[in-house]
N, C-alpha and C positions, 0 to 999 in steps of 0.2 A: 317603585324602580328596579331595572335589575337589573347587573353592567352585563354587558356586551364582550366575549370571553373573546380574553386576544387573538392571535393569529400573528403566530410565525409567517414572516415573508420566507418567498419559494428563492435561490440567489442559484442552485441546479440549473442545468442549461439544459440539460436532459433528463430525461428519466431514472430513477436508482432505479437500482436492480439487484435489492434484496440480498444477502449471501449468509456460506459459514462456509464461506475457503480458508485455509490449511497458507499463510501468506510468512515472509520471513520482506524485515525489516534490514534493508544488508550500506554501512557506509562506511569509509576513509579506504575507499574501496575496496568494499566490502572482507578490508579483512577482520571487522568488526556486521555480528551478525546477529540480531530479534526474533525472536518470531510471535509471531502476531495470530494472531483470525480476524479475516477481511469479512468485516460483517457490513456491508452496501459496499457499489461500489457504479461507476456512471461512465465516460468514457474520459471526465477527462475531472474526476474527484471518487473518493472511496474513503471509509470510517474506517479502521482497523479497532483494532483490539488488542494492549502488551500486558503483561505482569509490570516491565517494567520502563511506561515508558518518561521517565525523567532521564532513560538515557536515550534518552531520540534525538539526537538533532533535528536542526533543521530544516535542513538541504541531504538524501539518500535516495534513497529505488526503495522495491517496493516491488518483491517474488512472489507471486504466485503459481506459485509451487506446483500445483498441479495436472497445466498447462505453460509452464516452465515463458510466464513474459513477465517481462522486468518492467517499470517506468519509472522512468530520470524524475525525483517529487518534489516536494516544497509541502514545508508543513504549515497549515490556514488553520487551526486553533487545535486545542488541551482541557479534552472534559474526563476528567478520573482515570482510566485506561483507556479510556478512547481519543481519539486522534482525527484528525480530518485533514484529509491529503487533498494537496493539487495536482492531479496527474501531469503529467510535459510525454514527453516521447519514447515509445513503447518499444517493445527490444522483443524477436522472439530469437529464444536460447539455443531451441535448435534448429534454430540455421544459422546461427550472424558468425560473423568470424573476424570482427570484432575484436583485434590485442582486451580493451580494455572492459570487453564482457565475459572474458576466458572464466577469469577466478568465479562466475556468480556462474555461469556452464556452471563448472565444475562442484562449486557447489550443489548445484538442483539434481548435473548428472547421478552424485552420492542419496539426495534424499532424496531420488527416483530407485533407487537401488533397497530401498527399505520396505 
């Protein structure tokens, strides 16, 4: 008698795109940031990896550095150095005039110069 393999339940509403993207987790009005690697991303969520997951608050913003895109996000789960995020509103830092995103745009601009 063999046991059937356990199957995880897929909770995503769209396909997952594997990634290896440079990112920043931003919080406290972007006065604090933590570098991260975006391991996979969907329209509604992302999995990131950071060496300091214990410093990440429940509500934050995720910046995809190469594209200059920022999402408002909430932490859905934590496992070691990996964090699952629920992504909400998407902001393009290249065309934003939103006062609240100016700090993030300045951070992104400095990173793009490197």
